[in-house]
ROMARTOR-318655 format. One record per atom (N, C-alpha, C): x, y, z. Coordinates in steps of 0.2 Angstrom, whole numbers, plus 2048, in hexadecimal, padded with zeros to 3 digits. Last residue first. Layout:
residues N
XYZ/...
END
This chain:
residues 497
579B91526/576B8C522/574B86525/578BA252B/57AB9B52D/576B97528/57DBB0521/578BAD525/57BBA5526/586BB5517/586BB851E/581BB4523/57DBB2508/583BB450B/582BB7512/56FBA7509/572BAE507/579BAE50B/566B9D506/56DB9B508/571BA2507/559B9E503/55DBA04FE/565B9F500/554B9A50F/552B96509/556B98503/559BA4518/55AB9D519/559B99513/554BB0514/55BBAF514/55DBA8514/546BAD515/549BAF50E/550BAE50F/544BAB523/542BA651E/546BA7517/54FBAD530/54BBB152B/54ABAC525/54FBA9541/551BA753A/54CBAA535/556BAA550/551BAC54C/553BAB545/559BA5561/55BBA555B/555BA7556/556BA756F/55CBA456D/55EBA5566/54EBB1579/54EBAF572/554BAD56F/549BB1587/54FBAE585/54FBAC57D/53BBB7585/53EBB258A/543BAE587/539BC8580/538BC157F/53CBBD584/533BD757A/535BD357F/534BCC57E/53ABE056C/534BDB56E/536BD7574/53DBEF567/53FBEB56C/539BE656E/543BF9558/53DBF655C/540BF1561/54EC00553/547C01551/542BFE555/55DC08557/558C03559/551C05557/569C0B54A/563C0D54E/55FC08550/572C08541/573C05547/56EC0754C/571C0C534/572C11538/573C0E53F/571BFF52E/575C0452B/576C09531/567BF7534/56EBF4533/573BF9530/55DBFB541/55FBFD53A/566BFB539/559BED54C/55DBF354A/55CBF4543/54FBE6558/54FBE8551/554BEE550/551BDA564/552BE1563/553BE255C/548BD056E/54BBD0568/54BBD8566/54CBCD580/549BD057A/54CBCE574/54ABC6591/54EBC958B/549BCC586/548BC059D/545BC759C/549BCA596/551BB659B/54ABB459C/545BBB59B/55CBB958E/55ABBA595/553BB8595/565BBE582/564BB7584/562BB858C/55FBC8575/561BC857C/55FBC2580/563BC8564/560BC556A/563BC7570/55EBD2556/564BD055B/560BCD561/55BBD4545/558BD354C/55EBD0550/55CBE2539/55FBDB53C/55CBDB543/558BE9529/558BE8531/55BBE2533/55CBE751C/55BBEE51F/55BBEE526/55DBDB516/563BDD51A/562BE451D/552BD5510/556BDA50C/55CBDD510/54EBCC51B/550BC9514/554BCE510/556BD152A/551BD0526/553BCE51F/563BC7533/561BCD52F/55ABCC52B/567BC3543/565BC153D/562BC7539/573BBF550/570BC454C/56DBC0545/578BBA55F/574BB7559/570BBD556/577BC356F/57ABBE56A/575BBD564/57ABC957F/578BCB578/57BBC6573/576BC7590/57ABC458A/576BC6583/576BD659A/573BD0597/576BCE590/57DBE159D/57DBDC5A2/579BD55A0/575BEC593/57ABEB597/579BE659D/56FBE9585/56CBE958B/571BE7590/578BEC57A/571BEE57A/56DBEE580/586BF3577/584BEF57D/57CBF057D/591BF2569/58BBF456C/589BF0572/59EBF8561/59DBF3566/596BF6569/5A5BFA550/5A0BFC555/5A0BF655A/5AFBF5549/5ADBFC547/5A9BFE54D/5BDBEB549/5B7BEC54D/5B5BF454C/5C3BE8538/5C4BEB53F/5BDBEB542/5C3BE452B/5C4BDF530/5C6BE2537/5C0BEC521/5C6BEE525/5C8BE952A/5B5BE551C/5BABE7517/5C1BE851B/5ACBE4526/5ADBDE522/5B3BDF51D/5ADBE8536/5ADBEB52F/5AFBE652B/5A3BE1543/5AABE153F/5A9BE4538/59CBE5551/59BBE654A/5A2BE6547/599BDB560/59EBDF55C/59BBDF554/590BDD56F/590BDB568/595BDF564/58FBD9580/592BDD57A/591BD9574/58CBD158A/587BD6589/589BDA583/597BCA58E/593BC7589/58DBCB588/5A4BCC594/5A0BD1591/59BBCF58C/5A8BC0598/5A5BC459D/5A2BCA59A/5A4BB458B/5A9BB958E/5A5BBC594/59DBAD582/59FBA9587/5A4BAE58C/598BB6578/593BB257C/596BAF582/59ABC2570/59FBC0575/59CBBB57A/594BC355F/593BC3566/59ABC156A/595BCC550/597BC6554/596BC855B/591BD1540/58FBD2547/591BCB54A/599BD9533/597BD2535/596BD353D/593BE7528/596BE452F/594BDD52F/58DBEC51E/594BED51E/597BE9524/580BE2516/583BE551C/58ABE651B/57BBDB50B/57ABE250B/57CBE6511/57EBCE50F/581BD1509/580BD8509/580BCD520/57CBCD51B/57FBD0515/585BC352F/585BC952B/580BC8525/58BBBC53F/586BBD539/587BC3535/58FBB154B/592BB6546/58DBB6540/590BAA55B/58CBAB555/58FBB1551/59ABA9565/596BA3563/593BA455C/5AABAE56D/5A3BAF56A/5A0BA8567/5B4BB357A/5B2BAE576/5ABBAF573/5B6BC657B/5B6BBF57E/5B4BBA578/5B8BD1574/5B8BD257C/5B7BCB57F/5C5BCD568/5BEBCF56A/5BEBCF572/5D0BCF55A/5CFBCE561/5C8BD1563/5D1BC654C/5CEBCC54E/5CDBCB556/5DDBC0541/5DABBF548/5D8BC554B/5DEBBE530/5DEBC3536/5DBBBF53C/5E0BB5526/5E1BBC524/5E2BC052B/5E7BA5525/5E4BA952A/5E5BB1528/5E4B9C516/5E8B9F51A/5E4BA451F/5DDB9750B/5DCB94512/5E1B96517/5DDB9C4FF/5E4B99501/5E3B96508/5D0B9F4FD/5D4B9D4F7/5DAB994FA/5CABA5508/5C7B9F505/5CBB9B500/5D2BAA516/5D2BAB50F/5D0BA450C/5CBBAD526/5CEBA8522/5CDBAA51A/5CBBB3536/5C9BB552F/5CEBB152A/5C5BB1546/5CABAF541/5C7BB053A/5C3BBB554/5C0BB954E/5C5BB7549/5C5BB8566/5C7BBA55F/5C3BB7559/5C6BB2574/5C3BB8571/5C6BBB56B/5C4BA0574/5C8BA6574/5C5BAC571/5BBB96574/5BFB9757A/5C4B9D579/5B3B98568/5B0B9656E/5B4B97574/5B4BA455B/5B7B9E55F/5B5B9E566/5ADBA854B/5AEBA9553/5B1BA3556/5B3BAA53B/5B0BA6540/5B1BA8547/5B2BAE52A/5B4BB0531/5B0BAC536/5B9BAD51A/5B5BAA51E/5B7BAC525/5B9BB650A/5BCBB4510/5B7BB1515/5BABB84F8/5B7BB54FE/5BBBB4504/5BFBC74F1/5C0BC04F2/5BCBBE4F8/5BDBD54EF/5BBBD04EA/5BCBC94EB/5C0BDA4FB/5C4BDC4F6/5C3BD74F0/5B6BCE501/5BBBD3504/5C0BD44FE/5A7BC6503/5ACBC84FF/5AFBCE501/5A4BBA511/5A2BC050D/5A8BC1508/59DBAF51D/5A2BB1518/59FBB7514/59DBA952E/59ABAC528/59FBAD523/599B9C53B/59DBA1538/59ABA4532/592B93542/590B9A542/594B9F53F/599B8853F/592B8853D/58FB8F53D/5A6B8A545/5A5B8B53E/59EB8B53B/5ACB8F552/5A5B8D551/5A3B8E54A/5BCB8A557/5B8B8E553/5B1B8B552/5C6B89563/5C0B86562/5BBB8A55D/5D3B90563/5CDB92567/5C6B8F565/5DAB92552/5DAB91559/5D3B9355D/5DCB8D543/5D7B90547/5D7B8E54E/5E3B8B535/5E6B8E53B/5E0B9153F/5DFB7C52D/5DDB8352E/5E0B86534/5E6B70521/5E4B72528/5E3B7A528/5E0B6B512/5E5B6E516/5E2B6F51D/5D8B6150B/5DCB65507/5E2B6850C/5D3B5050C/5D4B56510/5D9B5A50C/5C8B4B4FE/5CFB4B501/5CFB51506/5BDB494F6/5BDB454FC/5C4B46500/5BCB504EA/5C1B4B4EA/5C1B474F0/5B0B584EE/5B1B554E8/5B6B4F4E8/5B3B5E4FB/5AEB594FA/5AEB554F3/5C1B60503/5BFB614FD/5B9B5B4FB/5C3B67513/5C2B6050F/5BEB62509/5CEB6E51E/5CAB6F518/5C9B69514/5CDB70530/5CFB6C52A/5CBB6E524/5D4B7953E/5CFB7553A/5D2B72534/5DAB7854F/5D9B7B548/5D4B78545/5DDB70559/5E0B7755A/5DFB7A553/5D0B6555F/5D5B6755A/5D7B6E55B/5C4B63566/5CAB61569/5D1B63565/5BAB6755D/5BBB6B563/5C2B69567/5BFB6754C/5BDB63552/5BEB67558/5B8B6D53C/5BCB6D542/5BAB69548/5B8B7252B/5B6B6E530/5BBB6E536/5B2B7751C/5B6B79522/5B4B76528/5B1B7050D/5AEB70514/5B3B72518/5ADB754FC/5B2B73502/5AEB74508/5A3B774F4/5A8B724F2/5ACB704F7/59AB814F6/599B7B4F9/59DB754F6/59DB8E4F2/59BB8A4ED/599B834EF/5A1B944FF/59BB974FB/599B924F6/5A5B8650A/5A7B8C506/5A1B8E502/59DB83519/59EB81512/5A2B8750F/5A1B7B52A/59EB80525/5A0B7F51E/59FB72539/5A2B73532/59EB7952F/5A3B68547/5A0B6D544/5A3B6F53D/5AAB5D54C/5A5B60550/5A0B6554C/5B2B4E546/5AFB55545/5AAB57549/5C2B46547/5BAB46548/5B8B4E548/5CDB4A539/5CCB49541/5C4B48541/5CEB4952C/5D5B49530/5D4B49537/5C3B3E524/5C5B45527/5CBB4452B/5BDB35516/5C2B3551C/5C4B3C51E/5ADB34512/5B3B38510/5B7B38516/5A1B2950B/5A5B2B510/5ABB2E50E/591B2B506/597B2B503/59CB2E509/583B2250D/588B2750D/58EB26509/574B20505/57AB1C507/57FB22507/567B24501/56AB27507/570B2350A/562B214F5/562B1C4FA/565B1E500/556B2C4EC/55DB2B4F0/55CB254F4/551B314DE/54FB2C4E3/555B294E7/556B414DC/553B3B4D9/550B374DE/562B454E9/55EB474E3/55BB414E1/56BB434F4/563B434F5/55FB454EF/57AB3C4FB/576B3F4F5/56EB3E4F6/582B3F508/57CB3B506/579B3F501/592B3E50F/58EB4250A/588B3D508/59BB3F51E/596B3B51A/593B40515/5ABB3E524/5A5B43522/5A1B3E51E/5B4B37532/5B0B3652B/5ABB3C52B/5BAB3153E/5BDB3653A/5BAB35533/5AEB3054B/5B2B2D546/5B4B32541/5A6B38553/5ABB33556/5AFB2F551/59DB4054D/5A1B42553/5A6B3E555/59CB4553C/59BB40541/5A0B42547/592B4F531/598B4E535/597B4953B/58BB4E521/58BB4C528/591B4C52B/582B56514/588B54517/588B5351E/577B51507/578B5350E/57FB51510/575B584F6/577B534FB/576B56502/576B604EB/571B5B4EC/572B564F1/580B694EA/582B624E9/57CB5D4E9/57AB754EC/57DB744E6/57FB6D4E4/576B734FA/571B734F4/575B724EE/579B69506/57DB6D502/57AB6D4FB/573B69517/572B68510/576B6C50C/57AB61526/578B67522/577B6551B/57CB5C536/57AB5A52F/578B6152C/588B57543/584B5C53F/582B59539/58CB4C54B/58EB5254D/589B5854A/586B3D550/586B4154B/587B4854D/591B30558/58BB35558/58CB39552/595B1F553/596B26554/590B2A555/59EB10553/597B13554/599B1B555/5A9B08548/5A8B0C54E/5A2B1054E/5ACB0253C/5A7AFF541/5A6B03547/5B4B08534/5B7B03538/5B2B0053D/5ABB1152E/5ADB0C52A/5B1B0652E/59FB1553B/5A5B16537/5A7B10533/58EB1853D/594B1353E/599B14539/580B1D540/586B2153F/58CB1C541/573B15537/577B1553D/57EB1953B/565B1C531/56CB1A52F/570B1B535/554B1952D/559B1B532/560B1852F/547B20522/54DB1C523/551B1E529/53BB26523/53DB2351D/542B1E51E/52DB2B52D/533B2852D/535B25526/524B3A52A/524B3352B/52BB3052A/523B48528/528B4652D/527B3E52F/51CB4D51E/518B4B524/51CB48529/525B51514/51EB53513/51AB5251A/532B4C515/531B53517/529B55517/535B3D51D/531B40517/52FB47519/545B3B524/53EB3C525/53BB3F51E/552B3252A/54FB35524/548B35525/55EB33537/557B31535/555B3552F/56DB2D53C/56AB31538/563B2F537/574B2A54D/572B28546/56FB2E542/576B2555C/57AB28557/578B26550/566B29564/56CB24562/570B2755D/570B36567/56EB3056A/567B2F567/574B4055D/579B3D562/577B37565/56EB4054D/56DB3F554/573B3D557/567B4A540/56DB47543/56CB4654A/55BB48533/55CB4A53A/562B4653C/555B4E524/55AB4A527/55CB4C52E/547B4E51A/54AB51520/54FB4C523/543B50508/546B4C50E/548B51514/53EB594FF/53BB524FF/53DB4F506/544B644FB/53FB65500/53CB5E501/54FB654F2/549B644EF/543B644F4/55AB654FC/559B6B4F7/552B6B4F4/554B6050C/557B5F506/555B64501/558B6651C/553B65517/556B64510/55EB6052C/55FB64525/559B62521/561B6253E/55EB5F538/55FB63532/56AB5E54C/567B62548/564B5E542/56BB55558/570B5A557/56CB60552/562B4D565/563B4F55E/567B5555D/55EB3F56E/562B4556E/564B47567/555B36569/555B38570/559B3E571/54BB3855A/551B3555E/550B37565/540B3C554/545B3954F/54BB36553/530B3D556/536B3D55A/53BB39556/526B4954D/528B4254E/52EB42552/518B52547/51DB5154B/51FB4A54C/50FB5E53C/511B5753E/517B57543/50AB6B53C/508B66537/509B5F53A/505B7A543/509B74544/506B6E53F/502B8953A/500B8353D/505B7D53E/502B94531/503B95539/501B8F53D/500B93524/4FAB93528/4FBB9352F/50EB95520/508B9951C/502B99520/515B8D528/516B95528/511B98525/513B7F530/511B82529/511B8A52B/51FB74537/51AB7A538/519B7D531/524B6653E/523B69538/51DB6E539/530B6054A/52AB63549/52AB67542/538B54553/538B5854C/531B5A54B/541B50562/53AB5155E/53BB56558/54DB4E569/54BB4A563/545B4B55F/550B57573/54FB50575/54BB4C56F/553B6356C/558B5F56F/557B58571/549B6455E/54AB65565/550B61567/547B6C54E/549B66552/54BB68559/53BB71542/53FB72548/541B6B54B/538B77532/53AB71536/53EB7353C/52CB80529/532B8052D/532B7A531/526B84519/526B7F51F/52CB81522/527B8D50E/521B8C512/521B89518/533B8F507/532B9350D/52BB92511/536B864FD/532B8C4FB/530B91501/53FB7D504/541B824FE/53DB874FD/53BB7D515/53AB7A50F/53DB7F50A/548B81522/542B8251E/541B7E518/54DB7E533/54EB7E52C/548B7E528/553B85543/54DB8353E/54FB83537/561B8154C/55EB85547/559B82543/565B79556/568B78550/565B7C54A/556B76560/55DB77560/560B76558/54BB7856D/54CB78566/553B7A565/548B7357B/54EB75579/54FB74571/53AB6957A/53FB6B57F/545B6D57B/52EB6F56E/531B6A573/537B6D576/524B7F56F/529B7A56C/52BB74571/515B8756E/51AB84572/51EB7F56E/514B96564/512B90566/517B8C56A/50DBA455C/512BA2561/50FB9B564/50DBB054E/50ABAA552/510BA8557/511BBD54B/50BBBA548/508BB454B/518BCB553/517BC3553/511BC1550/520BD7549/51BBD554D/51ABCE54D/527BDE53F/52ABDC545/525BDB54B/524BE2533/520BE5538/523BE453F/52CBD952B/52BBE0529/528BE452F/52CBCC531/533BD0530/532BD752D/522BC553D/522BC9536/528BCE536/527BB6544/527BBD544/526BC053D/522BAA54E/522BAB547/521BB3547/52ABA255C/526BA8559/527BA8552/529B94567/52BB97560/527B9D55E/52FB90577/52AB92572/52DB9456C/536B8E584/535B8957F/52FB8A57B/53AB9858C/533B9458E/531B8F589/546B9B588/545B9B58F/53FB98591/548B9A57A/54AB9557E/548B95585/53FB9E56D/53FBA1574/541B9B578/543BA055D/543B9B562/544B9E569/53BBA654F/53EBA8555/53EBA255A/53BBA853E/539BA3543/53EBA4549/535BB6535/53ABB3539/537BAE53D/531BBA523/52FBB752A/535BB552E/533BBD517/536BC151B/533BC0522/52CBB550E/533BB450E/537BB9513/51FBB9510/520BB2512/528BB1512/519BC8517/51EBC5511/520BBE514/509BC651E/510BC851E/513BC5518/4FCBC051D/4FDBC751A/504BC951B/4F8BB3521/4FABB8526/4FBBBF523/4F8BA8518/4F1BAB51B/4F2BB0520/500BA4509/500BA7510/4FABAA512/4F9B95501/4FCB9C501/4FCB9F508/4F2B89502/4F9B89500/4FCB904FF/4E7B8550F/4E9B89509/4F1B89508/4E5B74513/4E7B7A515/4E8B7F50F/4E3B67511/4DDB6B512/4DEB72514/4EFB6150F/4EBB61509/4E5B6550A/4F4B6051D/4F6B65518/4F2B66512/4ECB5E52B/4ECB5B524/4EEB6151F/4F5B5D53A/4F0B61536/4F1B5E52F/4FCB54541/4F8B59545/4F3B5D541/501B44542/4FFB4953E/4FAB4E541/50FB3D54B/508B3F54B/507B44546/51AB30551/518B3454B/511B3654C/51EB27559/51EB2E55C/51BB32557/51FB1B552/51AB1C558/519B2355A/52AB1D54A/523B1D547/51EB1E54D/534B1D555/533B22550/52CB2354D/532B10559/531B1555E/530B1C55A/536B0854E/52FB08551/52DB0E555/543B0C54D/53EB0E548/537B0D54A/549B1055E/549B0D558/543B0F553/552B1456B/54DB17567/54DB15560/558B1257B/558B10574/552B13571/563B14589/55DB16586/55DB1457E/56AB08594/56BB0D58F/565B0E58B/565B085A5/564B0559E/565B09599/569B125AD/56CB0C5AE/56BB075A8/56CB225A5/568B1D5A8/56BB165A8/57AB2D5A9/576B295A4/572B245A8/577B3C5B3/57AB365B2/576B315AD/56FB475B6/575B485B2/579B425B1/565B435BF/563B445B8/569B455B3/56DB415CB/56AB3B5C7/569B3D5C0/56FB4F5CE/575B4A5CC/572B445C9/562B525D2/566B565CC/56CB525CA/560B4A5DC/55CB495D6/55FB4D5D0/568B4E5E6/569B485E3/565B475DD/563B5B5E8/56AB5A5E5/56BB535E2/556B585ED/557B5B5E6/55EB5B5E3/55AB525F9/557B4E5F4/557B515ED/560B5D5FF/564B575FD/561B535F8/555B65601/55AB685FD/55FB625FB/546B5B5FF/54BB5E603/550B615FF/536B5E5F7/53DB5A5F7/542B5E5FC/52CB675F9/52BB605F9/531B5C5FA/52FB745F8/52CB725FF/52AB6B5FF/534B755EC/539B775F1/536B745F8/52EB735E0/52EB6E5E5/532B6F5EA/524B7C5D3/52AB7B5D8/529B765DD/51DB755C4/51DB795CA/523B785CF/51BB745B4/520B725B9/520B775BF/513B775AA/510B725AE/515B715B4/515B895A8/516B825A6/513B7E5AB/517B975AC/513B955A6/514B8E5A3/527B955B4/521B985B3/51EB965AC/52DB865BB/52EB8A5B5/527B8E5B4/534B825CC/530B815C6/531B865C0/53CB835D7/538B885D5/533B875D0/544B775D8/541B7A5DE/53CB7F5DC/546B735CB/542B6E5CF/540B725D5/54CB7E5C6/545B7C5C3/542B775C8/558B7E5CD/553B845CE/54CB825CB/55EB735C9/55CB735D0/557B795D1/561B775BC/55CB715BD/55AB715C4/56AB815BF/563B825BB/55EB7D5BC/574B7B5C5/570B805C9/56AB815C5/579B735BA/576B705C0/572B755C4/575B7A5AA/579B7A5B0/575B775B6/573B7359B/56FB765A0/573B755A7/578B6B591/579B73591/576B76596/574B5E593/57BB60594/57CB67594/568B58593/569B5D598/570B60598/568B4F58A/563B54589/565B5A58E/572B4658E/573B4A588/56EB4F587/56DB4259A/573B4659A/574B4A594/55BB4359A/561B3F599/567B44599/54CB4559A/551B4759F/557B4359F/541B4B58D/546B46590/54BB49595/533B55593/539B5358F/53DB4E592/522B4F596/528B53597/52EB51593/51AB45591/517B4B591/51DB51593/529B3E58F/522B3C58E/51FB4358D/53AB37591/535B3C58F/52EB3A58E/543B2E595/543B3058D/53EB3558C/544B285A1/546B2F5A0/547B32599/53EB1C5A2/545B1C5A0/548B2359F/531B205A5/535B1C5A9/53CB1C5A8/52EB325A2/52FB2B5A0/533B275A5/529B3E5A6/530B3E5A2/532B375A1/51DB3C5AD/51EB415A8/524B405A3/520B315B5/519B325B2/519B375AC/52CB335BC/52CB2F5B6/525B305B2/52CB3B5C7/52EB3E5C1/52CB3A5BB/529B355D3/527B3B5D2/528B3E5CB/52FB285D4/529B295D8/525B305D5/53AB285CC/535B235CA/52EB255CE/541B325D3/540B335CC/53AB2E5CA/543B2C5E0/540B325DF/53DB335D8/54BB215DC/544B205DE/540B265DE/556B285D8/553B245D3/54CB235D5/55AB2D5E4/558B325DF/554B2E5D9/55EB215EB/558B255ED/555B2A5E8/568B1D5E3/562B195E3/55CB1D5E6/571B285E5/56FB275DF/569B235DF/56CB315F4/570B2D5F1/56EB2B5EA/567B39600/56AB3C5FA/56FB375F6/559B37607/55FB33606/563B35600/54DB3E611/552B3F60C/558B3A60D/53DB35610/543B37614/549B3960F/533B39602/534B36608/53BB3860B/529B465FB/52FB415FB/530B3E602/518B475F6/51DB495FA/523B435FB/511B485E6/512B445EC/518B475F0/510B4F5DA/50FB535E0/510B4F5E6/51EB4D5CE/517B4C5D1/516B4F5D7/526B585C3/526B535C8/520B535CC/52CB5C5B5/525B5C5B8/525B575BD/539B615AD/538B5E5B4/531B5F5B7/536B6D5A1/53BB6A5A5/538B675AC/52BB71599/531B73597/537B7059B/520B65592/522B68598/529B6A598/516B63584/51DB64587/51DB6858D/50BB5657F/50CB5D581/513B5D584/509B4D570/50CB4D577/50DB54579/4FAB49568/500B4D568/503B4E56F/4F4B39565/4F3B3F569/4FAB43569/4F4B32555/4F7B3255C/4F6B3955F/
END
């Protein structure tokens, strides 16, 4: 199958619009006349991305309006401010944020039909062809223009850059040996990339709106969690061919979206959080798995979770709840509630040893504080006030600091460095005043770290993790996240899993 090219957003045809009638029907007509050839009759995507409410939920209406009016640089999307009237553009913006009249579907035949092999792995060298340390590479997501960079983590230079599908989300995941990286986009595309040969190998569309994916401990399986349709999709990790789809349906028959999927290596299983039913699923994946979920009753529906260091316990939360819960994965029982105010973002939390004991810390999305929890007692040790609500928190076993942003606050150009032993803010940096600073990832040895400036004229800033001296600045277009191969495949302390 010919590989589908990506238009970052809204490629609208050149035909001129008719008289302005800012109604839903008129907007639908505009879409069918000017947009559907690229984004599909049912807005499911084609050479351009899907234009569904689920896909556009994190894009502000003003941003959609600006893209229609002005286009996007270095893409197939040109501006149409001289084609549509302001009222027509407003109507189209509103239309794109409404669900389609016919509910979209995506079944096994659709998945298989979207599958494409782009390179023959058997004909490629099985050793790195680029001269860089394969375990100190970074995969960098440039969200501003939907590209992926492969960065040498020793020289801090870009080895390769390629276009991704729309809004890569949930963090790339790696094969256990670090050779392959798996990318999931917001509109359901999964891509397999060979880091040894710097080549795309395969792609498939596993859903219409995807949360994230996980790779099994043995590297044989990829599990994709979808909001739309609400299901899990099991792919063969070698080529992304479809193995099985699993509807996300609770024990009581309630259909659900999938909030998150992660691998739990010591358990040889996948762990799944469901958005609309009070269940956690564990899917064993060792040997010859049938991928039948073991259902664990939760105290609430789950948006997010993290693990204890031994993967025996799950720290879970719901955005609607005023705290979290601890679930023992061995017994399948809810152990206790956790006092976590402010919508904790557990998936971006981190843990370390303090006075010889494990502690867990998480930023909070609606309150300017860091919650620090004792892993033994599940008691709150401390709430650390920050300049605003945060989203990402990272550290490394060789770093004395945990780095956290204040992503949702007015001071979002600031980064706090928290001393992991005193639990005090030791430093506050403002790398580029006025521009959002977020998401830190360390080199494999922890000597350096990379910090993102989330702006179209943003950058990756490399710091010495001990002296805090800036080492290098790489201009990039909204580098939303970066992921070190060695840290991720070794599931090291301080990084996201």
